[in-house]
MDAnalysis code that builds the backbone (N, CA, C; Angstrom):
import MDAnalysis as mda
import numpy as np

u = mda.Universe.empty(723, n_residues=241, atom_resindex=np.repeat(np.arange(241), 3), trajectory=True)
u.add_TopologyAttr("name", ["N", "CA", "C"] * 241)
u.add_TopologyAttr("resid", np.arange(1, 242))
u.add_TopologyAttr("resname", ["MET", "PRO", "SER", "LEU", "SER", "PRO", "ARG", "ARG", "LEU", "CYS", "PHE", "PHE", "ASN", "THR", "THR", "THR", "GLY", "ALA", "PRO", "LEU", "ARG", "GLU", "MET", "ASN", "PHE", "LEU", "THR", "SER", "ILE", "LEU", "ALA", "VAL", "ARG", "LEU", "ASN", "ARG", "LYS", "ARG", "LEU", "VAL", "VAL", "VAL", "LEU", "GLN", "GLU", "LYS", "THR", "TYR", "ILE", "TYR", "ASP", "SER", "ASN", "SER", "LEU", "SER", "MET", "LEU", "ASP", "THR", "ILE", "ASP", "THR", "VAL", "PRO", "ASN", "LEU", "LYS", "ALA", "SER", "GLU", "GLN", "GLY", "THR", "ILE", "ILE", "ARG", "ILE", "HIS", "LEU", "VAL", "SER", "GLU", "ALA", "THR", "LYS", "SER", "TYR", "SER", "PHE", "ARG", "ARG", "GLY", "THR", "CYS", "SER", "SER", "THR", "ILE", "PHE", "SER", "LEU", "SER", "PHE", "ALA", "PRO", "SER", "LEU", "GLN", "LEU", "PRO", "ASP", "ILE", "LEU", "VAL", "ALA", "THR", "SER", "SER", "SER", "GLY", "SER", "VAL", "HIS", "ILE", "PHE", "SER", "LEU", "GLY", "PHE", "GLU", "THR", "ASN", "GLN", "ARG", "THR", "LYS", "LYS", "SER", "GLY", "SER", "PHE", "LEU", "GLY", "SER", "ILE", "LEU", "PRO", "CYS", "SER", "VAL", "ASN", "ASP", "ALA", "LEU", "ASP", "PRO", "ALA", "HIS", "HIS", "HIS", "VAL", "LEU", "HIS", "ASN", "ALA", "VAL", "SER", "ALA", "GLY", "VAL", "ARG", "SER", "TYR", "ALA", "VAL", "VAL", "ARG", "LYS", "VAL", "ASP", "ASN", "VAL", "ALA", "ASP", "SER", "SER", "SER", "SER", "GLU", "ILE", "ALA", "SER", "CYS", "ARG", "ALA", "ILE", "ILE", "SER", "LEU", "ILE", "ALA", "TYR", "ASN", "GLY", "TYR", "PHE", "GLN", "GLU", "TYR", "ALA", "PHE", "THR", "LEU", "ASN", "SER", "GLN", "ASN", "GLU", "SER", "THR", "TRP", "SER", "LEU", "GLU", "ARG", "GLU", "PHE", "ASN", "LEU", "VAL", "ALA", "VAL", "ILE", "SER", "GLY", "ASN", "ALA", "GLU", "THR", "SER"])
u.atoms.positions = np.array([
    [93.138, 141.245, 94.184],
    [93.290, 141.904, 92.890],
    [92.761, 140.987, 91.790],
    [91.968, 141.542, 90.848],
    [91.456, 140.708, 89.755],
    [92.560, 140.078, 88.920],
    [93.693, 140.779, 88.795],
    [94.789, 140.255, 87.979],
    [95.429, 139.018, 88.580],
    [95.196, 138.782, 89.901],
    [95.784, 137.628, 90.578],
    [94.744, 136.565, 90.882],
    [93.641, 136.558, 90.144],
    [92.579, 135.586, 90.379],
    [93.069, 134.173, 90.119],
    [92.702, 133.195, 90.978],
    [93.077, 131.789, 90.735],
    [92.348, 131.187, 89.542],
    [91.395, 131.913, 88.967],
    [90.678, 131.450, 87.771],
    [91.294, 131.998, 86.491],
    [92.378, 132.713, 86.616],
    [93.024, 133.372, 85.474],
    [94.363, 132.719, 85.176],
    [94.568, 132.326, 83.914],
    [95.823, 131.718, 83.466],
    [96.533, 132.689, 82.535],
    [97.759, 133.067, 82.909],
    [98.532, 134.035, 82.123],
    [99.754, 133.351, 81.515],
    [100.049, 133.694, 80.272],
    [101.213, 133.167, 79.563],
    [102.267, 134.262, 79.447],
    [103.534, 133.872, 79.698],
    [104.634, 134.821, 79.644],
    [105.774, 134.262, 78.804],
    [106.526, 135.165, 78.213],
    [107.794, 134.810, 77.610],
    [108.824, 134.794, 78.730],
    [109.310, 133.620, 79.112],
    [110.190, 133.508, 80.274],
    [111.576, 134.110, 80.033],
    [111.901, 134.395, 78.785],
    [113.188, 135.027, 78.485],
    [113.126, 136.531, 78.699],
    [112.034, 137.158, 78.210],
    [111.900, 138.610, 78.300],
    [111.003, 139.057, 79.448],
    [110.142, 138.144, 79.942],
    [109.200, 138.512, 80.993],
    [107.947, 139.187, 80.473],
    [107.793, 139.269, 79.156],
    [106.641, 139.948, 78.563],
    [105.406, 139.048, 78.586],
    [104.220, 139.610, 78.916],
    [102.985, 138.813, 78.885],
    [102.577, 138.519, 77.448],
    [102.024, 137.324, 77.203],
    [101.650, 136.913, 75.859],
    [100.134, 136.818, 75.684],
    [99.460, 136.135, 76.625],
    [98.029, 135.906, 76.469],
    [97.427, 135.501, 77.811],
    [96.105, 135.667, 77.930],
    [95.402, 135.290, 79.142],
    [94.220, 134.391, 78.810],
    [93.883, 133.485, 79.766],
    [92.707, 132.633, 79.654],
    [91.992, 132.673, 80.994],
    [90.655, 132.750, 80.967],
    [89.865, 132.819, 82.187],
    [88.919, 131.628, 82.268],
    [88.760, 131.104, 83.491],
    [87.915, 129.943, 83.721],
    [86.888, 130.262, 84.805],
    [85.851, 129.428, 84.904],
    [84.757, 129.675, 85.838],
    [85.119, 129.303, 87.271],
    [86.025, 128.341, 87.447],
    [86.445, 127.921, 88.777],
    [87.966, 127.984, 88.876],
    [88.480, 127.768, 90.087],
    [89.919, 127.894, 90.321],
    [90.706, 126.834, 89.565],
    [91.879, 127.219, 89.093],
    [92.783, 126.308, 88.387],
    [93.588, 125.530, 89.418],
    [93.540, 124.190, 89.328],
    [94.277, 123.341, 90.270],
    [95.662, 122.973, 89.768],
    [95.801, 122.788, 88.453],
    [97.103, 122.382, 87.903],
    [97.163, 122.738, 86.428],
    [98.382, 122.962, 85.940],
    [98.627, 123.265, 84.531],
    [99.834, 122.461, 84.073],
    [99.719, 121.803, 82.937],
    [100.843, 121.082, 82.348],
    [100.951, 121.474, 80.881],
    [102.189, 121.663, 80.417],
    [102.419, 122.171, 79.073],
    [103.628, 121.497, 78.454],
    [103.503, 121.075, 77.186],
    [104.667, 120.668, 76.406],
    [104.563, 121.316, 75.034],
    [105.352, 120.878, 74.085],
    [105.369, 121.528, 72.783],
    [104.074, 121.333, 71.997],
    [103.291, 120.317, 72.348],
    [102.086, 120.018, 71.581],
    [100.787, 120.288, 72.337],
    [100.772, 120.083, 73.647],
    [99.522, 120.140, 74.385],
    [99.636, 121.023, 75.643],
    [98.518, 121.687, 75.936],
    [98.327, 122.414, 77.189],
    [97.159, 121.768, 77.914],
    [97.369, 121.366, 79.166],
    [96.327, 120.728, 79.969],
    [96.059, 121.602, 81.194],
    [94.797, 121.995, 81.371],
    [94.386, 122.811, 82.516],
    [93.390, 121.996, 83.334],
    [93.703, 121.777, 84.607],
    [92.868, 120.954, 85.483],
    [92.109, 121.857, 86.448],
    [90.780, 121.741, 86.443],
    [89.921, 122.433, 87.395],
    [89.369, 121.415, 88.394],
    [88.469, 121.865, 89.249],
    [87.941, 120.980, 90.279],
    [87.201, 119.788, 89.677],
    [86.376, 120.033, 88.659],
    [85.574, 118.955, 88.080],
    [85.697, 118.868, 86.562],
    [86.661, 119.560, 85.983],
    [86.873, 119.511, 84.539],
    [88.356, 119.556, 84.220],
    [88.706, 118.966, 83.093],
    [90.060, 119.053, 82.564],
    [89.971, 119.490, 81.108],
    [90.678, 120.563, 80.765],
    [90.664, 121.099, 79.412],
    [91.996, 120.792, 78.722],
    [91.918, 120.350, 77.474],
    [93.109, 120.041, 76.686],
    [93.127, 120.949, 75.463],
    [94.247, 121.661, 75.258],
    [94.379, 122.621, 74.173],
    [95.585, 122.282, 73.303],
    [95.555, 122.775, 72.085],
    [96.732, 122.756, 71.228],
    [97.672, 123.862, 71.699],
    [98.927, 123.554, 71.957],
    [99.852, 124.530, 72.534],
    [100.144, 125.692, 71.596],
    [100.133, 125.454, 70.296],
    [100.484, 126.503, 69.352],
    [99.338, 127.482, 69.109],
    [98.148, 126.945, 68.848],
    [97.002, 127.803, 68.531],
    [96.114, 128.079, 69.729],
    [96.275, 127.302, 70.826],
    [95.430, 127.365, 72.018],
    [93.965, 127.051, 71.702],
    [93.729, 126.338, 70.603],
    [92.376, 125.877, 70.290],
    [92.062, 124.659, 71.162],
    [90.811, 124.586, 71.641],
    [90.432, 123.505, 72.539],
    [90.280, 122.205, 71.767],
    [90.912, 121.145, 72.276],
    [90.843, 119.837, 71.634],
    [89.864, 118.910, 72.332],
    [89.753, 119.045, 73.657],
    [88.862, 118.142, 74.390],
    [88.563, 118.725, 75.763],
    [87.397, 118.361, 76.291],
    [87.001, 118.702, 77.654],
    [86.585, 117.423, 78.358],
    [87.189, 117.157, 79.509],
    [86.912, 115.925, 80.250],
    [86.210, 116.279, 81.554],
    [85.012, 115.764, 81.734],
    [84.295, 115.945, 82.999],
    [84.764, 114.882, 83.984],
    [85.087, 115.306, 85.202],
    [85.603, 114.379, 86.210],
    [84.845, 114.564, 87.516],
    [84.976, 113.596, 88.395],
    [84.545, 113.782, 89.779],
    [85.548, 114.735, 90.420],
    [85.216, 115.323, 91.569],
    [86.186, 116.219, 92.212],
    [87.565, 115.576, 92.329],
    [88.576, 116.248, 91.760],
    [89.922, 115.688, 91.707],
    [90.546, 115.602, 93.096],
    [91.155, 114.464, 93.379],
    [91.751, 114.223, 94.689],
    [93.141, 114.828, 94.770],
    [93.620, 114.972, 95.985],
    [94.993, 115.415, 96.190],
    [95.643, 114.546, 97.253],
    [96.953, 114.447, 97.188],
    [97.684, 113.613, 98.143],
    [97.941, 114.389, 99.424],
    [98.423, 113.676, 100.433],
    [98.773, 114.325, 101.691],
    [99.890, 115.330, 101.473],
    [99.790, 116.495, 102.098],
    [100.799, 117.546, 101.962],
    [101.741, 117.611, 103.153],
    [101.420, 116.840, 104.218],
    [102.218, 116.899, 105.433],
    [103.246, 115.768, 105.477],
    [104.302, 115.977, 106.266],
    [105.255, 114.905, 106.495],
    [106.642, 115.203, 105.972],
    [107.568, 114.317, 106.283],
    [108.958, 114.476, 105.875],
    [109.410, 113.392, 104.914],
    [108.618, 112.338, 104.717],
    [108.987, 111.239, 103.827],
    [108.194, 111.338, 102.528],
    [108.907, 111.319, 101.403],
    [108.278, 111.301, 100.079],
    [108.475, 109.915, 99.495],
    [107.383, 109.242, 99.185],
    [107.444, 107.885, 98.625],
    [107.017, 107.912, 97.167],
    [107.779, 107.243, 96.325],
    [107.524, 107.227, 94.889],
    [107.169, 105.814, 94.467],
    [106.064, 105.675, 93.762],
    [105.588, 104.367, 93.320],
    [105.650, 104.269, 91.797],
    [106.033, 103.119, 91.303],
    [106.001, 102.834, 89.879],
    [104.601, 102.316, 89.553],
    [103.791, 103.161, 88.919],
    [102.378, 102.855, 88.726],
    [102.187, 101.616, 87.857],
    [103.002, 101.473, 86.822],
    [102.823, 100.343, 85.898],
    [102.996, 98.993, 86.583],
    [103.795, 98.960, 87.661],
    [104.042, 97.708, 88.369],
    [103.428, 97.690, 89.762],
    [102.784, 98.805, 90.159],
    [102.151, 98.911, 91.488],
    [103.142, 98.603, 92.609],
    [104.345, 99.117, 92.470],
    [105.380, 98.882, 93.480],
    [105.966, 100.210, 93.934],
    [106.437, 100.245, 95.187],
    [107.109, 101.426, 95.701],
    [108.584, 101.346, 95.324],
    [109.061, 102.362, 94.621],
    [110.421, 102.332, 94.102],
    [111.415, 103.089, 94.965],
    [110.988, 104.225, 95.551],
    [111.903, 105.056, 96.323],
    [111.200, 105.619, 97.546],
    [111.984, 105.938, 98.568],
    [111.516, 106.705, 99.715],
    [112.602, 107.722, 100.038],
    [112.227, 109.007, 100.072],
    [113.197, 110.064, 100.342],
    [112.755, 110.871, 101.555],
    [113.720, 111.300, 102.347],
    [113.434, 112.186, 103.468],
    [113.637, 113.626, 103.008],
    [112.545, 114.407, 103.030],
    [112.614, 115.800, 102.578],
    [113.353, 116.681, 103.580],
    [113.187, 116.400, 104.868],
    [113.835, 117.194, 105.898],
    [113.559, 116.579, 107.253],
    [113.979, 117.255, 108.314],
    [113.765, 116.726, 109.658],
    [112.546, 117.340, 110.326],
    [112.089, 118.489, 109.854],
    [110.930, 119.168, 110.439],
    [109.737, 119.055, 109.499],
    [108.569, 118.821, 110.085],
    [107.353, 118.697, 109.284],
    [106.991, 120.038, 108.658],
    [106.594, 120.024, 107.391],
    [106.151, 121.230, 106.701],
    [105.176, 120.823, 105.610],
    [104.536, 121.809, 105.015],
    [103.554, 121.550, 103.968],
    [104.244, 121.487, 102.612],
    [104.040, 120.411, 101.879],
    [104.603, 120.270, 100.538],
    [103.698, 120.994, 99.550],
    [104.249, 121.927, 98.800],
    [103.466, 122.721, 97.862],
    [103.451, 122.116, 96.462],
    [104.546, 121.518, 96.038],
    [104.585, 120.969, 94.676],
    [105.608, 119.860, 94.568],
    [105.325, 118.913, 93.659],
    [106.248, 117.844, 93.280],
    [106.308, 117.818, 91.762],
    [107.500, 117.776, 91.215],
    [107.642, 117.792, 89.760],
    [108.732, 116.818, 89.330],
    [108.354, 115.870, 88.455],
    [109.323, 114.958, 87.870],
    [109.921, 115.574, 86.613],
    [111.167, 115.240, 86.358],
    [111.807, 115.695, 85.128],
    [111.195, 114.987, 83.936],
    [111.071, 115.671, 82.788],
    [110.555, 114.998, 81.590],
    [111.506, 113.904, 81.150],
    [110.958, 112.747, 80.789],
    [111.788, 111.605, 80.416],
    [110.982, 110.641, 79.579],
    [111.667, 109.968, 78.639],
    [111.021, 108.941, 77.841],
    [110.855, 107.647, 78.634],
    [111.698, 107.456, 79.656],
    [111.603, 106.268, 80.491],
    [111.367, 106.715, 81.933],
    [112.231, 106.351, 82.856],
    [112.101, 106.815, 84.229],
    [112.718, 108.204, 84.353],
    [112.105, 109.110, 85.126],
    [112.666, 110.464, 85.262],
    [113.994, 110.447, 85.990],
    [114.819, 111.470, 85.712],
    [116.140, 111.548, 86.322],
    [116.089, 112.196, 87.695],
    [115.226, 113.192, 87.865],
    [115.172, 113.908, 89.136],
    [113.730, 114.223, 89.509],
    [113.530, 114.437, 90.804],
    [112.255, 114.886, 91.354],
    [112.528, 116.159, 92.145],
    [111.710, 117.191, 91.930],
    [111.863, 118.466, 92.626],
    [110.650, 118.700, 93.510],
    [110.893, 119.143, 94.736],
    [109.814, 119.434, 95.685],
    [110.010, 120.830, 96.267],
    [108.894, 121.544, 96.463],
    [108.913, 122.809, 97.195],
    [107.996, 122.674, 98.404],
    [108.288, 123.428, 99.450],
    [107.500, 123.313, 100.680],
    [107.438, 124.657, 101.379],
    [106.705, 124.672, 102.507],
    [106.505, 125.912, 103.254],
    [107.778, 126.400, 103.932],
    [108.832, 125.603, 103.933],
    [110.102, 126.046, 104.506],
    [110.797, 127.079, 103.629],
    [110.374, 127.185, 102.359],
    [110.995, 128.134, 101.441],
    [112.150, 127.559, 100.660],
    [112.475, 126.284, 100.886],
    [113.582, 125.633, 100.190],
    [113.092, 124.827, 98.993],
    [113.993, 124.583, 98.056],
    [113.731, 123.704, 96.922],
    [114.576, 122.449, 97.118],
    [113.922, 121.278, 97.055],
    [114.594, 120.001, 97.273],
    [114.660, 119.223, 95.960],
    [115.832, 118.688, 95.658],
    [116.015, 117.850, 94.470],
    [116.467, 116.461, 94.898],
    [115.784, 115.448, 94.369],
    [116.147, 114.052, 94.614],
    [116.589, 113.459, 93.278],
    [117.825, 112.974, 93.229],
    [118.396, 112.483, 91.973],
    [118.087, 111.003, 91.811],
    [117.035, 110.706, 91.058],
    [116.613, 109.319, 90.860],
    [117.572, 108.556, 89.969],
    [118.156, 109.220, 88.974],
    [119.039, 108.546, 88.038],
    [120.269, 107.972, 88.710],
    [120.974, 108.808, 89.508],
    [122.145, 108.338, 90.218],
    [121.762, 107.377, 91.331],
    [120.566, 107.575, 91.926],
    [120.100, 106.655, 92.966],
    [119.931, 105.260, 92.397],
    [119.404, 105.156, 91.177],
    [119.195, 103.850, 90.558],
    [120.515, 103.108, 90.383],
    [121.564, 103.838, 90.016],
    [122.863, 103.205, 89.795],
    [123.489, 102.686, 91.082],
    [123.056, 103.226, 92.241],
    [123.658, 102.851, 93.509],
    [122.828, 101.854, 94.312],
    [121.617, 101.503, 93.842],
    [120.734, 100.653, 94.634],
    [121.340, 99.262, 94.881],
    [122.026, 98.711, 93.877],
    [122.635, 97.394, 94.044],
    [123.735, 97.426, 95.094],
    [124.513, 98.522, 95.091],
    [125.593, 98.642, 96.065],
    [125.033, 98.769, 97.473],
    [123.934, 99.538, 97.622],
    [123.359, 99.725, 98.945],
    [122.776, 98.429, 99.490],
    [122.094, 97.694, 98.614],
    [121.436, 96.478, 99.082],
    [122.445, 95.432, 99.530],
    [123.687, 95.544, 99.035],
    [124.707, 94.580, 99.427],
    [125.450, 94.974, 100.682],
    [125.194, 96.189, 101.204],
    [125.867, 96.614, 102.417],
    [125.266, 95.931, 103.636],
    [126.001, 95.982, 104.754],
    [125.513, 95.346, 105.984],
    [124.227, 96.012, 106.462],
    [124.190, 97.370, 106.475],
    [123.000, 98.081, 106.921],
    [121.830, 97.798, 106.000],
    [122.083, 97.762, 104.681],
    [121.006, 97.496, 103.739],
    [120.449, 96.098, 103.866],
    [121.262, 95.162, 104.366],
    [120.797, 93.779, 104.477],
    [119.897, 93.549, 105.677],
    [120.004, 94.399, 106.719],
    [119.209, 94.173, 107.923],
    [118.034, 95.128, 108.046],
    [118.029, 96.226, 107.262],
    [116.917, 97.176, 107.320],
    [116.004, 96.971, 106.130],
    [114.671, 97.186, 106.302],
    [113.764, 97.155, 105.157],
    [114.181, 98.192, 104.132],
    [113.876, 97.904, 102.866],
    [114.311, 98.789, 101.774],
    [113.786, 100.199, 101.961],
    [112.500, 100.344, 102.349],
    [111.906, 101.676, 102.473],
    [112.603, 102.491, 103.553],
    [112.947, 101.844, 104.699],
    [113.632, 102.546, 105.768],
    [115.044, 102.895, 105.346],
    [115.709, 101.964, 104.704],
    [117.076, 102.189, 104.250],
    [117.143, 103.393, 103.319],
    [116.200, 103.481, 102.346],
    [116.173, 104.604, 101.416],
    [115.904, 105.912, 102.134],
    [114.934, 105.882, 103.087],
    [114.547, 107.102, 103.770],
    [115.681, 107.674, 104.609],
    [116.565, 106.787, 105.122],
    [117.652, 107.245, 105.971],
    [118.854, 107.725, 105.170],
    [118.865, 107.481, 103.879],
    [120.027, 107.815, 103.061],
    [119.842, 109.174, 102.405],
    [120.590, 110.215, 102.847],
    [120.433, 111.552, 102.285],
    [121.365, 111.842, 101.109],
    [122.082, 110.820, 100.633],
    [123.150, 111.054, 99.663],
    [122.647, 111.660, 98.366],
    [121.409, 111.376, 97.991],
    [120.895, 111.851, 96.709],
    [119.851, 112.938, 96.889],
    [119.996, 113.691, 97.975],
    [119.084, 114.784, 98.301],
    [119.883, 116.085, 98.292],
    [119.439, 117.051, 97.478],
    [120.135, 118.327, 97.341],
    [119.147, 119.461, 97.590],
    [119.582, 120.473, 98.337],
    [118.674, 121.523, 98.791],
    [119.196, 122.895, 98.385],
    [118.290, 123.736, 97.854],
    [118.556, 125.159, 97.665],
    [117.769, 125.889, 98.746],
    [118.477, 126.377, 99.754],
    [117.821, 127.007, 100.896],
    [117.357, 128.429, 100.556],
    [116.240, 128.828, 101.158],
    [115.723, 130.197, 101.063],
    [115.511, 130.648, 99.617],
    [115.015, 129.747, 98.798],
    [114.700, 130.128, 97.413],
    [113.571, 131.144, 97.390],
    [112.580, 130.964, 98.269],
    [111.497, 131.932, 98.475],
    [111.343, 132.130, 99.971],
    [110.556, 133.138, 100.356],
    [110.320, 133.389, 101.776],
    [109.538, 132.235, 102.381],
    [109.866, 131.868, 103.605],
    [109.173, 130.777, 104.290],
    [107.687, 131.083, 104.405],
    [106.862, 130.083, 104.105],
    [105.417, 130.243, 104.188],
    [104.756, 130.673, 102.897],
    [105.529, 131.180, 101.937],
    [104.976, 131.617, 100.655],
    [104.817, 130.407, 99.740],
    [103.606, 130.182, 99.258],
    [103.352, 129.027, 98.393],
    [104.148, 129.167, 97.093],
    [104.738, 128.063, 96.653],
    [105.563, 128.089, 95.450],
    [105.397, 126.791, 94.676],
    [105.674, 126.865, 93.366],
    [105.597, 125.697, 92.496],
    [106.860, 125.639, 91.645],
    [107.380, 124.438, 91.481],
    [108.574, 124.241, 90.663],
    [108.268, 123.262, 89.537],
    [108.873, 123.486, 88.384],
    [108.727, 122.611, 87.228],
    [110.107, 122.352, 86.643],
    [110.409, 121.087, 86.403],
    [111.666, 120.730, 85.739],
    [111.432, 120.819, 84.235],
    [112.026, 121.789, 83.598],
    [111.760, 122.035, 82.179],
    [112.606, 121.162, 81.263],
    [113.826, 120.854, 81.695],
    [114.737, 120.135, 80.798],
    [115.851, 119.496, 81.604],
    [116.274, 118.308, 81.186],
    [117.418, 117.631, 81.801],
    [118.323, 117.107, 80.699],
    [119.590, 117.461, 80.776],
    [120.593, 116.952, 79.834],
    [121.564, 116.052, 80.589],
    [121.678, 114.801, 80.160],
    [122.615, 113.855, 80.759],
    [123.871, 113.739, 79.910],
    [125.017, 113.718, 80.568],
    [126.303, 113.585, 79.885],
    [126.914, 112.253, 80.289],
    [127.191, 111.389, 79.313],
    [127.750, 110.068, 79.591],
    [129.265, 110.124, 79.660],
    [129.819, 109.246, 80.471],
    [131.270, 109.121, 80.558],
    [131.800, 108.552, 79.245],
    [132.903, 109.128, 78.747],
    [133.451, 108.706, 77.456],
    [133.980, 107.274, 77.486],
    [134.343, 106.782, 78.673],
    [134.914, 105.439, 78.776],
    [133.893, 104.375, 79.184],
    [132.664, 104.793, 79.476],
    [131.627, 103.831, 79.856],
    [130.271, 104.403, 79.475],
    [129.237, 103.622, 79.707],
    [127.886, 104.059, 79.382],
    [127.186, 104.714, 80.560],
    [127.868, 104.828, 81.711],
    [127.255, 105.412, 82.888],
    [127.169, 106.933, 82.761],
    [126.171, 107.506, 83.446],
    [125.976, 108.952, 83.424],
    [127.069, 109.615, 84.248],
    [127.754, 110.610, 83.647],
    [128.826, 111.312, 84.351],
    [128.302, 112.549, 85.062],
    [127.325, 113.221, 84.472],
    [126.743, 114.413, 85.078],
    [125.418, 114.712, 84.412],
    [124.616, 115.531, 85.079],
    [123.365, 115.987, 84.468],
    [123.163, 117.454, 84.805],
    [122.458, 118.140, 83.917],
    [122.159, 119.565, 84.110],
    [120.661, 119.758, 83.895],
    [120.001, 120.320, 84.871],
    [118.549, 120.520, 84.804],
    [118.216, 122.000, 84.843],
    [117.195, 122.379, 84.077],
    [116.655, 123.737, 84.112],
    [115.348, 123.689, 84.898],
    [115.279, 124.435, 85.987],
    [114.135, 124.399, 86.898],
    [113.507, 125.778, 86.989],
    [112.202, 125.850, 86.707],
    [111.454, 127.096, 86.827],
    [110.697, 127.093, 88.140],
    [110.740, 128.221, 88.843],
    [110.101, 128.349, 90.153],
    [109.249, 129.605, 90.158],
    [107.971, 129.456, 90.530],
    [107.083, 130.604, 90.638],
    [106.451, 130.607, 92.017],
    [106.397, 131.787, 92.642],
    [105.882, 131.919, 94.004],
    [104.656, 132.815, 94.011],
    [103.852, 132.674, 95.054],
    [102.615, 133.445, 95.161],
    [102.868, 134.918, 95.425],
    [104.099, 135.309, 95.740],
    [104.396, 136.729, 95.857],
    [104.682, 137.357, 94.497],
    [104.566, 136.536, 93.426],
    [104.669, 137.072, 92.071],
    [105.997, 136.886, 91.391],
    [106.989, 136.334, 92.078],
    [108.320, 136.216, 91.487],
    [108.471, 134.922, 90.688],
    [109.087, 135.065, 89.523],
    [109.455, 133.928, 88.679],
    [110.969, 133.825, 88.671],
    [111.482, 132.611, 88.909],
    [112.920, 132.379, 88.901],
    [113.224, 131.152, 88.052],
    [114.377, 131.194, 87.396],
    [114.830, 130.036, 86.626],
    [116.249, 129.696, 87.061],
    [116.426, 128.447, 87.497],
    [117.719, 127.991, 87.998],
    [118.294, 126.917, 87.072],
    [119.611, 126.877, 87.025],
    [120.327, 125.768, 86.400],
    [120.951, 124.946, 87.524],
    [120.603, 123.664, 87.566],
    [121.109, 122.752, 88.597],
    [122.011, 121.728, 87.925],
    [123.235, 121.574, 88.428],
    [124.201, 120.639, 87.855],
    [124.639, 119.648, 88.920],
    [124.690, 118.383, 88.549],
    [125.085, 117.312, 89.462],
    [126.066, 116.396, 88.748],
    [127.237, 116.143, 89.371],
    [128.215, 115.266, 88.737],
    [128.200, 113.881, 89.385],
    [129.017, 112.986, 88.886],
    [129.020, 111.590, 89.353],
    [129.560, 111.448, 90.769],
    [130.247, 112.477, 91.284],
    [130.708, 112.459, 92.677],
    [129.636, 112.999, 93.633],
    [128.440, 113.216, 93.090],
    [127.303, 113.700, 93.880],
    [127.505, 115.133, 94.361],
    [128.300, 115.901, 93.617],
    [128.512, 117.313, 93.930],
    [127.559, 118.138, 93.082],
    [126.840, 119.054, 93.712],
    [125.817, 119.830, 93.010],
    [126.112, 121.321, 93.078],
    [125.664, 122.038, 92.057],
    [125.777, 123.493, 92.023],
    [124.469, 124.072, 91.505],
    [124.131, 125.270, 91.996],
    [122.948, 126.003, 91.554],
    [123.380, 127.345, 90.975],
    [122.680, 127.804, 89.949],
    [122.915, 129.157, 89.444],
    [121.584, 129.763, 89.013],
    [121.333, 131.000, 89.440],
    [120.112, 131.707, 89.081],
    [120.291, 132.312, 87.691],
    [119.528, 131.821, 86.724],
    [119.665, 132.261, 85.339],
    [118.884, 133.542, 85.057],
    [117.661, 133.643, 85.601],
    [116.852, 134.852, 85.409],
    [115.798, 134.953, 86.492],
    [115.336, 136.174, 86.733],
    [114.326, 136.438, 87.757],
    [113.582, 137.717, 87.408],
    [112.250, 137.698, 87.536],
    [111.467, 138.918, 87.385],
    [110.153, 138.778, 88.129],
    [109.487, 139.917, 88.354],
    [108.242, 139.954, 89.117],
    [107.066, 139.968, 88.158],
    [106.271, 138.900, 88.159],
    [105.137, 138.804, 87.253],
    [104.043, 139.800, 87.600],
    [103.865, 140.105, 88.887],
    [102.836, 141.064, 89.295],
    [103.126, 142.429, 88.707],
    [104.399, 142.832, 88.732],
    [104.773, 144.121, 88.163],
    [104.536, 144.142, 86.657],
    [104.820, 143.004, 85.997],
    [104.604, 142.917, 84.551],
    [103.124, 143.018, 84.215],
    [102.277, 142.291, 84.983],
    [100.833, 142.321, 84.734],
    [100.273, 143.710, 84.997],
    [100.679, 144.331, 86.108],
    [100.179, 145.662, 86.457],
    [100.582, 146.692, 85.421],
    [101.832, 146.617, 84.968],
    [102.290, 147.546, 83.944],
    [101.569, 147.368, 82.632],
    [101.284, 146.106, 82.288],
    [100.553, 145.836, 81.053],
    [99.119, 146.332, 81.140],
    [98.479, 146.219, 82.341],
    [97.101, 146.674, 82.517],
    [97.011, 148.198, 82.428],
    [98.028, 148.901, 82.928],
    [98.015, 150.361, 82.896],
    [98.178, 150.906, 81.486],
    [98.935, 150.206, 80.645],
    [99.171, 150.680, 79.281],
    [98.065, 150.294, 78.318],
    [97.235, 149.279, 78.689],
    [96.171, 148.820, 77.782],
    [94.898, 149.639, 77.973],
])
C-alpha cells in the first residue's frame, strides 16, 4: 500500500490519534528522532535535520552508508562512548531472537532506563539508574569477586523487567522512551521510584502508550494508557480527502 511506504513519514497527535502532516523521501527511512526543537530523519546515505515547530529544513548531511549493529543474540552490552569503556551487560532472554529496537531514556546525564523490543513480541526494560546504585554492593559479594564484571552483570536479572506479548511474535516493532520522572526519598537523596512513558509502534499499524513504574524494591507495574490503529486512521483520512 502506498500509505505504508517506508519512504513516507507521518505525524500524528498521540492523544487523539489524528494525522497531522506527511513527509516523503526518495529512499527508505532508517531512523527518526524528535525532541521539542529538532527532528532528525536518517536515510541510507543522508541525514536531514528540521525545526520541530515549523518543519523547515535546517541542514542536510551526506554520509557513507549508515552501519547497523548486530541484531542477534541474548546479551546487550552498553558502552560509555566518552570513556570508551563497557558499562553494563544485560541478558535479554534465554532464547535467541532478532532485536528490533533499542531506546535510551532522555537524560541530561546517564539515562535511567533502556528499552528493547524483539521478534519475541515482548518489551524489555533494563533499569540503569537502580543498577548503578547496586554495582558497589555486587562487586563486594563473593560471586562478584570471582567472576568477571561482564559475566556477573549478564547473569544478574534483577534489573530486567518484561512486558510479555506486547505485540504479536514476529511483528517488527519500535519503542521510544518519551519521559522519565524520578522521585527521591524524602529522608535521603537516593531514587525511591521512577515512572516512564513508553511509546510502542508495530508494523501491523498499532500504536500503544504504556506507563511503566518501578520502585526501590525493584517492583514494576505496567499500564496501557492509550492504543489506536494508525493504518485505520491513514485509510480513513485518505478516503475523506
